[in-house]
Backbone as a ProteinNet text record, in pm:
[ID]
protein_1_A
[PRIMARY]
MSEKKEKPTEAEEKTETVQEEQIPAADGQEQENGQEETTVQLKEMEEKIAAMNEKYLRLSAEFDNYRKRTVKEKAELIKSAGEDLLSRILPVVDNFERALDSIEKSDDVTALRQGVELIYNSFRDFLSQNGVKEIECMHADFNTDEQEAVTKIPAPSEELKGKVVDCIQKGYTLNGKVMRFAKVVVGE
[TERTIARY]
-10324.4	-10242.7	-10344.2	-10462.3	-10537.9	-10595.8	-10649.3	-10710.5	-10654.2	-10493.7	-10430	-10428.3	-10420.4	-10392.9	-10570.6	-10644.3	-10760	-10776.5	-10753.1	-10808.5	-10696.8	-10700.4	-10576	-10557	-10451.1	-10447.2	-10458.3	-10512	-10542.9	-10387	-10301.5	-10194.5	-10187.4	-10234.2	-10257.7	-10386.7	-10503	-10642.1	-10609.9	-10526	-10496.5	-10383	-10334.1	-10264.7	-10352.2	-10414.9	-10523.8	-10628.4	-10657.8	-10744.4	-10660.1	-10568.8	-10467.9	-10469.3	-10407.7	-10400.3	-10547.9	-10609.6	-10776.9	-10799.9	-10784.2	-10808.5	-10689	-10595	-10505.7	-10509.1	-10598.1	-10586.1	-10678.5	-10827.4	-10954.9	-10895.3	-10775.6	-10754.4	-10669.4	-10551.7	-10509.1	-10582.6	-10699	-10762	-10859	-10868.5	-10999.4	-10895.6	-10784.7	-10710.4	-10667.9	-10629.3	-10634.7	-10762.6	-10885.6	-11004.8	-11069.9	-11017	-11026.2	-10952.9	-10813.5	-10732.2	-10791	-10806.6	-10842.4	-11002.2	-11114.9	-11195.7	-11207.9	-11115.4	-11067.5	-10955.4	-10884.3	-10849.7	-10962	-11042.1	-11154.8	-11223.2	-11280.3	-11366.1	-11305.7	-11151.6	-11064.2	-11067.5	-11089.3	-11051.3	-11206.8	-11294.1	-11448.5	-11491	-11407.3	-11404.7	-11382.8	-11262.6	-11171.9	-11260.9	-11296.3	-11406.8	-11469.7	-11594.5	-11656.4	-11634	-11531.7	-11488.2	-11505.6	-11424	-11351.9	-11522.1	-11602.8	-11686.3	-11787.4	-11786.2	-11848.2	-11780.8	-11662	-11565	-11606.8	-11658.1	-11660.8	-11798.5	-11913.1	-12048.4	-12031.4	-11979.1	-11985.7	-11918.7	-11808	-11704.9	-11856.1	-11871.4	-11976.3	-12083.1	-12173.5	-12296	-12276.6	-12074.6	-12100.5	-12062.1	-12014.7	-11957	-12082.4	-12202.6	-12326.9	-12377.2	-12382.3	-12430.6	-12377.3	-12245.5	-12150.5	-12206.1	-12189.3	-12234	-12424.6	-12514.8	-12646.7	-12646.6	-12575.1	-12545.4	-12450.2	-12395.8	-12304.1	-12389.2	-12486.2	-12576.2	-12696.5	-12750.9	-12856.6	-12799.2	-12647.9	-12614.5	-12618.3	-12555.7	-12523.7	-12662.6	-12763.4	-12865	-12935.6	-12946.7	-12972.2	-12890.8	-12788.6	-12673.7	-12674.3	-12740.9	-12741.9	-12908.7	-12962.1	-13090.6	-13087.8	-13019.5	-12962.3	-12868	-12815.4	-12723.6	-12775.9	-12932	-13011.3	-13122.4	-13149.2	-13210.4	-13145.2	-13047.7	-12910.2	-12889.9	-12859.8	-12839.9	-12967.1	-13062.5	-13170.9	-13179	-13180.8	-13190.2	-13073.2	-12939.9	-12858.4	-12906.9	-12955.9	-13020.7	-13082	-13181	-13291.4	-13272.7	-13185.5	-13144.7	-13085.8	-13002.1	-12912.5	-13050.2	-13119.3	-13212.3	-13372.1	-13354.2	-13426.5	-13452.1	-13302.8	-13296.5	-13390.3	-13392.6	-13437.4	-13599.1	-13660.8	-13791	-13833.1	-13749.7	-13775.9	-13801.2	-13677.1	-13702	-13801.7	-13855.9	-13970.6	-14080.2	-14068.4	-14188.3	-14175.6	-14057	-14079.1	-14125.6	-14100.3	-14167.7	-14293.7	-14363.7	-14500.8	-14573.5	-14500.8	-14524.4	-14523.2	-14416.2	-14403.5	-14478.7	-14528.6	-14610.4	-14768.5	-14819.5	-14956.7	-14920.9	-14815.4	-14764.5	-14721.4	-14690.9	-14641.4	-14678	-14657.3	-14755.9	-14606.4	-14519.2	-14425	-14313.9	-14410.7	-14373.7	-14247.4	-14141.1	-14028.5	-13920.2	-13964.9	-13888.5	-13938.8	-14068.7	-14115	-14046	-14013.4	-13926.3	-13799	-13695.1	-13604.6	-13569.2	-13707.9	-13678.8	-13676.8	-13748.1	-13774	-13689.7	-13617.9	-13478.7	-13389.8	-13389.2	-13268.5	-13302.1	-13415.5	-13437.3	-13428.2	-13481.8	-13456	-13277.5	-13218.1	-13078.5	-13032.1	-13094	-12981.6	-13051.6	-13126.8	-13176.4	-13090.4	-13094.5	-12980.3	-12838.7	-12773.4	-12723.7	-12650.4	-12751.3	-12790.2	-12828.5	-12877.5	-12871.9	-12682.5	-12662.5	-12489.1	-12398.7	-12379.9	-12348.8	-12383	-12525.4	-12540.1	-12546.3	-12468.2	-12451.5	-12503.8	-12620.5	-12700.9	-12711.1	-12703.4	-12659.8	-12752.3	-12788.7	-12876.4	-12799.3	-12905.9	-12859.5	-12858.7	-12765.9	-12802.3	-12826	-12941.8	-12983.8	-13037.6	-13060.2	-13081.1	-13000	-13067.4	-12954.5	-12834.5	-12880.1	-12735.8	-12797.9	-12657.8	-12751	-12860.4	-12895.5	-12986.1	-12938.1	-12981.1	-12876.8	-12953.8	-12976.4	-13082.2	-13038.1	-12902	-12849.5	-12924	-12949.9	-12977.5	-13106.3	-13165.2	-13244.4	-13382.1	-13491	-13620.6	-13705	-13710.8	-13783.3	-13913.9	-14005.1	-14174.9	-14214.9	-14153.2	-14236.4	-14113.3	-14168.2	-14071.2	-14143.1	-14061.9	-14095.1	-14027.3	-14083	-13967.6	-13873.1	-13722.8	-13646.3	-13698.9	-13658.5	-13688.3	-13521.9	-13444.2	-13354.6	-13280.6	-13205	-13091	-12993.7	-12965.6	-12858	-12895.5	-13065.6	-13122.7	-13183.6	-13145.7	-13255.7	-13157.7	-13221.1	-13127.1	-13100.7	-13135.1	-13095.1	-13227.1	-13185	-13307.2	-13342.4	-13476.2	-13530.4	-13580.3	-13642.9	-13717.6	-13746	-13669.5	-13717	-13827.1	-13924.1	-14027.8	-14015	-13923.9	-13906.9	-13755.1	-13690.1	-13517.6	-13483.5	-13366.9	-13341.2	-13224.5	-13184.2	-13107.2	-13004.2	-12870.5	-12782.3	-12751.6	-12735.5	-12663	-12518.3	-12410.8	-12292.5	-12252.2	-12313	-12280.4	-12375.6	-12470.9	-12606.9	-12724.4	-12750.7	-12887.4	-12997.2	-13053.6	-13166.2	-13277.9	-13318.3	-13426.2	-13380.3	-13433.2	-13413.5	-13509.4	-13428.2	-13476.2	-13577.8	-13685.1	-13815.7	-13789.7	-13758.1	-13747.5	-13808.6	-13814.4	-13845.2	-13738.5	-13719.2	-13642.3	-13676.8	-13577.8	-13579.1	-13604.8	-13654.6	-13624.2	-13613.1
3838.7	3872.7	3974.4	3998.9	4103.2	4021.5	3908.1	3800.2	3767.2	3715.2	3678.8	3772.7	3900.1	3996.7	4007.7	4023.5	4021.3	3901.3	3801.2	3661.3	3613.8	3631.6	3563.1	3400.5	3357	3227.6	3165	3064.6	2963.4	2970.5	2975.5	2960.6	3140.1	3254.8	3384.3	3382.9	3298.5	3288.1	3242.7	3127.3	3062.4	3140.6	3194.6	3286.7	3397.2	3472.9	3560.9	3490.1	3396.9	3344.8	3280	3260.6	3230.9	3340	3476.9	3569.5	3668.3	3656.6	3680.2	3606.3	3448.2	3416.3	3434.6	3458.1	3509.7	3645.5	3742.2	3848.5	3866.5	3819.7	3815.6	3692	3624.1	3526.5	3638.8	3688.8	3801.3	3919.3	3972.1	4087	4010.8	3897.9	3832.9	3819.3	3739.3	3773.5	3893.1	4027.2	4147.9	4204.3	4185.1	4195.2	4153.2	4004.7	3947.6	4016	4050.7	4106.7	4230.8	4308.7	4417	4427.4	4335	4314.5	4292.2	4192.9	4179.9	4256.1	4348.5	4477.4	4593.8	4576.6	4741.7	4630.4	4496.8	4426.1	4471.2	4455.5	4454.6	4632.9	4663.5	4823	4869.2	4852.9	4892	4812.8	4697.3	4669.7	4713.6	4788.6	4850.7	4974.6	5056.7	5160.3	5185.9	5014.9	5025.3	5014.2	4946	4917.5	5058.9	5168.2	5270	5381.6	5368.2	5470.1	5375.8	5255.4	5198.1	5225.7	5257.7	5297.2	5470.2	5553.5	5665.7	5683.2	5621.8	5668.2	5593.1	5486.6	5445.1	5551	5634.9	5740.7	5850.4	5900.1	6011.2	5982.3	5818.5	5815.3	5838.6	5817.9	5797.6	5922.3	6026.7	6134.7	6216.9	6201.9	6305.8	6240.9	6129.4	6074.5	6164.5	6159.8	6175.4	6371.5	6435.2	6608.6	6586.1	6496.3	6515.9	6508.6	6396.1	6357.1	6519.4	6573.6	6667.4	6770.8	6801.9	6892	6906.8	6777.2	6771.8	6782.8	6750.5	6722.5	6914.6	6969.2	7132.6	7174.4	7140.3	7210.1	7160.4	7050.9	7037.9	7061.5	7093.8	7139.7	7308.7	7359.5	7512.5	7544.8	7451.5	7429.7	7444.4	7345.4	7319.5	7443.4	7516.7	7598.3	7719.9	7766.8	7862.7	7859.1	7704.8	7683.5	7731.6	7653	7670.4	7812.8	7887.3	8021.2	8107.9	8081.1	8140.6	8126.6	7977.6	7907.7	8002.4	8004.6	8089.7	8231.2	8300.7	8462.2	8430.1	8352.8	8378.4	8331.5	8226.7	8223.6	8311.9	8412.9	8485.9	8596	8634.9	8750.6	8678.3	8576	8512.3	8575.7	8600.2	8683.8	8827	8852.4	9024.7	9001.4	8888.2	8805.6	8827.9	8735.1	8721	8851.2	8933.6	9083.3	9158.2	9144.6	9205.9	9138.5	8990	8888.9	8997.4	8963.2	9014.8	9156.7	9254	9361.6	9380.1	9283.8	9287.4	9268.9	9160	9116.2	9221.2	9331.4	9384.3	9522.4	9544.6	9638.1	9596.1	9498.5	9472.8	9452.1	9444.8	9442.4	9579.5	9675.7	9748.6	9914.6	9969.2	10146.8	10217.3	10204.6	10300.9	10292.7	10405.4	10457.1	10452.9	10541.9	10529.3	10413.4	10301.8	10204.1	10104.9	10110	10072.3	10138.5	10241.8	10310.5	10257.7	10282.2	10261.7	10092.1	10004.7	9839.9	9838.4	9926.6	9933.9	10001.2	10057.2	10159.2	10038.5	9985	9883.9	9727.9	9694.3	9616.5	9685.5	9802.9	9861.4	9859.6	9896.1	9930.5	9751.6	9672.2	9547.5	9524.4	9503.7	9502.1	9571	9687	9778.7	9730	9664.7	9587	9471.9	9385.8	9277.1	9302.9	9436.1	9443.3	9486.4	9558.7	9634.2	9488.1	9375.1	9273.7	9209.4	9222.2	9183.5	9231.9	9329	9443.9	9543.1	9546.8	9629.8	9774.9	9845	9994.6	10121.2	10225.8	10298	10395.8	10436.9	10586.9	10693.6	10790.1	10912.7	11010.5	11058.8	11186.3	11292	11344.4	11446.7	11583.1	11661.3	11793.1	11740.2	11665.3	11586.5	11640.9	11641.8	11690.1	11580.3	11624	11454.2	11444.8	11271.3	11166.5	11074.8	11073.2	10973.2	10814.4	10774.1	10657	10613.9	10668.9	10629.5	10674.8	10761.7	10863.6	10855.7	10839.5	10886.7	11016.7	11098.4	11254	11220.3	11228.2	11182.9	11347.6	11442.9	11551.6	11674.2	11800.5	11885.5	12045.5	12076.2	12182.7	12313.6	12407	12521.3	12549	12545.5	12514.4	12658.9	12610	12690.4	12764.9	12745.5	12851	12803	12909.9	12929.7	12819.4	12765.7	12658.6	12524	12489.2	12377.1	12337.1	12445.1	12441.7	12305.7	12245.9	12106.1	11992.7	12033.4	11899.7	11852.4	11792	11688	11724.8	11799.6	11829.7	11737.9	11671.3	11561.6	11420.4	11303.4	11207.6	11080	11087.2	10991.4	10862.6	10797.7	10629.7	10602.1	10568.3	10538.5	10467	10444.8	10358.6	10287.6	10189.5	10088.7	10013.1	10021.5	9956.3	9793.3	9694.4	9593.2	9540.3	9550.6	9560.5	9650.7	9743.5	9850	9872.3	9769.8	9771.5	9830.7	9896.1	10001.6	9845.3	9846.7	9756.8	9812.3	9930.2	10009.1	10159	10269.5	10390.7	10457.4	10577.8	10649.7	10773.4	10742.3	10841.4	10962.9	11067.5	11168.9	11309.3	11415.9	11545.6	11647.6	11732.4	11804.6	11944.1	12031.5	12123.7	12237.5	12337.2	12369.7	12532.2
-6920.6	-6756.6	-6677.3	-6722.4	-6687.7	-6617.1	-6646.3	-6580.5	-6436.8	-6475.2	-6324.8	-6237.6	-6295.1	-6211.6	-6090.5	-6191.1	-6138.1	-5980.4	-6043	-6010.2	-5899.3	-5760.3	-5691.1	-5679.8	-5689.8	-5658.8	-5572.4	-5589.4	-5475.1	-5348.9	-5356.5	-5269.4	-5209.1	-5281.7	-5252.8	-5168.9	-5189.3	-5112	-4957.1	-4933.2	-4852.2	-4736.8	-4783.8	-4740.3	-4665.3	-4758.3	-4703.6	-4564.1	-4629.7	-4545.9	-4387.9	-4366.9	-4264.5	-4195.3	-4238.9	-4185.8	-4090.3	-4189	-4136.4	-4020.2	-3988.7	-3893.8	-3786.7	-3754.4	-3734.2	-3644.8	-3739.6	-3690.8	-3558.1	-3612.8	-3504.9	-3393.2	-3392.8	-3266.9	-3147.1	-3238.1	-3152.9	-3067.6	-3164.6	-3101.8	-2996.8	-2959.6	-2915.2	-2777.7	-2795.2	-2656.5	-2617.3	-2705	-2640.7	-2562.4	-2629.9	-2603.2	-2442	-2439.1	-2329.9	-2211.4	-2237.4	-2131.6	-2107.5	-2186.2	-2177.4	-2074.8	-2115.8	-2056.4	-1908	-1883.5	-1762.5	-1692.2	-1783.5	-1670.4	-1632.4	-1771.3	-1748.2	-1623.1	-1623.8	-1509.2	-1352.7	-1385.1	-1220.7	-1184.4	-1296.9	-1286	-1225.4	-1263.4	-1199.4	-1114	-1049.7	-922.4	-811.7	-876.6	-767.7	-721.2	-880.2	-824.4	-760.4	-755.1	-688.7	-555.6	-528.1	-387.5	-321.9	-413.6	-365.4	-334.2	-473.2	-411.7	-301.6	-263.7	-173.2	-18.7	-19.6	77.7	69.5	21.6	13	68.4	4	12.8	203	244.8	408.4	480.3	421	476.8	502.5	421.8	380.5	490.1	502.7	585.7	719.7	748.9	882.2	898.7	851	867.4	897.6	811.8	796.4	934.2	995.6	1099	1223.1	1217.2	1341.5	1343.1	1187.6	1234.5	1262.1	1262.2	1284.8	1431.3	1481.5	1639.8	1719.7	1641.9	1712.9	1691.5	1606	1603.1	1672.3	1677.7	1836.7	1964.5	2004.6	2087.7	2165.3	2067.1	2081.3	2103.3	2044	2074.3	2198.7	2237.4	2377.2	2475.6	2466.3	2558.4	2614.7	2445.3	2473.5	2538.2	2502.6	2591.7	2756	2793.1	2910	2999.1	2911.5	2903.1	2960.4	2881.1	2909.1	3015.3	3043.3	3182.1	3322.6	3288.5	3422	3429.7	3336.6	3351	3423	3373.7	3435.1	3580.6	3626.7	3774.6	3799.9	3811.8	3850	3916.1	3816.2	3819.6	3957.4	3923.4	4004.7	4144.5	4185.9	4257.5	4393	4277.9	4362.3	4398.9	4334.6	4355.7	4462.8	4492.2	4593.8	4730.7	4767.4	4929.4	4923.2	4776.8	4808	4796.5	4759.8	4746	4893.1	4978.6	5111.9	5185.7	5139.8	5237.2	5217.1	5073	5096.4	5195.4	5136.4	5261.2	5385.4	5413.9	5570.2	5612.3	5510.8	5521.6	5448.9	5405.9	5421	5531.7	5597.4	5739.6	5813.4	5835.9	5935.4	5949.6	5780.7	5733.3	5824.9	5853	5889.6	6062.7	6104.5	6280.8	6322.7	6238.7	6308.1	6239.6	6340.7	6292.9	6280	6274.1	6308.6	6162.3	6119	5974.9	5897.4	5992.4	5969.1	5953.7	6059.2	6046.8	5898	5859.7	5765.2	5659.5	5632.6	5494.1	5489.3	5650.3	5647.1	5567.5	5615	5574.6	5416.8	5361.8	5223.4	5147	5220	5127.8	5143.8	5275.8	5255	5169.2	5137.1	5024.7	4880.5	4867.2	4767.4	4757.7	4813.6	4794.5	4760	4824.7	4782.1	4708.1	4603.1	4470.1	4372.1	4398.6	4331.5	4347.6	4436.1	4424.5	4373.4	4358.9	4304.2	4137.6	4086.9	3931.1	3893.1	3971.9	3951	3954.1	4055.5	4024.4	3947.1	3836.1	3712.6	3588.5	3601	3523.5	3432	3536.9	3510.5	3539.9	3464.9	3523.5	3499.3	3596	3553.1	3450.9	3341.1	3255	3330	3356.2	3459.4	3293.2	3360.5	3263.3	3284.1	3440	3504.1	3384.4	3339.6	3339.7	3260	3231	3087.4	2927.9	2838.9	2677.4	2654.3	2543.1	2504.1	2427.4	2444.5	2379.4	2305.5	2204.2	2146	2134.5	2147.9	2213	2268.8	2402.7	2563	2599.1	2529.3	2597.9	2472.7	2518.1	2403.3	2475.4	2385.2	2460.9	2412.8	2521.9	2520.1	2444.4	2510.3	2521	2533.4	2465.4	2473.2	2543.3	2623.8	2724.7	2717.8	2702.5	2741	2839.5	2814	2941.3	3011.4	3182.9	3283.9	3284.9	3248.9	3203.5	3082.3	3108.5	2941.2	2898.2	3019.7	3034.8	3037	3028.1	3015.8	2882.9	2802	2632.5	2582.7	2517.8	2464	2552	2674.2	2779.6	2824	2960.9	3024.8	3115.7	3145.9	3216.3	3293	3284.7	3374.8	3335.8	3425	3321.4	3390.9	3300.2	3345	3375.6	3327.7	3295	3287.7	3430.3	3422.3	3303.1	3239.7	3178.7	3269.6	3146.2	3196.3	3074.9	3135.7	3028.2	3102.3	3000	3073.7	2947.5	3048.2	2984.6	2919.2	2940.5	2817.5	2704.3	2666.5	2576.9	2600.5	2554.3	2621.2	2635.7	2751.5	2782.1	2726.2	2815.1	2765	2788.8	2711.9	2658.2	2815.3	2858.5	2951.5	2900.6	2922.3	2879.6	2947.6	2838.6	2903.9	2881.2	2936.7	2883.2	2836.8	2719.9	2691.8	2705.3	2741.3	2752.7	2613.9	2567.7	2448.8	2443.1
[MASK]
++++++++++++++++++++++++++++++++++++++++++++++++++++++++++++++++++++++++++++++++++++++++++++++++++++++++++++++++++++++++++++++++++++++++++++++++++++++++++++++++++++++++++++++++++++++++++++

């Protein structure tokens, strides 16, 4: 009996062989179906990737064009802003030219002085219209935010200690921001 258990019968061998043949056939179909699904999924993913890549390239090109355009517009704006300012200063230059011509032709010093004062006043008006203001500093407390102390001298009077005694060079602000600090002499 032990021999029978060890050796399968011919019928059993045929059954095992048939079962083995059927299993690979079923696996093959499933593998084929799985491969087809995988291939379809791969194609879909490749299409999505290509579409996203195309979208990225277009967006990148659009941004690059935008950046170039804004740089160009900014450069043109800077040029045209200077042009506007210079066109408003031309009348002052014309007045200076007239004054220079009249200096050579006239001997009347008071008339020349009045003409130069008019030009000076028109130039100050021009500066104030463009937001430039003079920093008032004479006999005011020394302020490091607006003034630069060139030197200190003994104060001529007790009330001028720590205050500005003399202004060597005027200071100016542009729309509240210091353009040039006033150079002053401070009493101590």
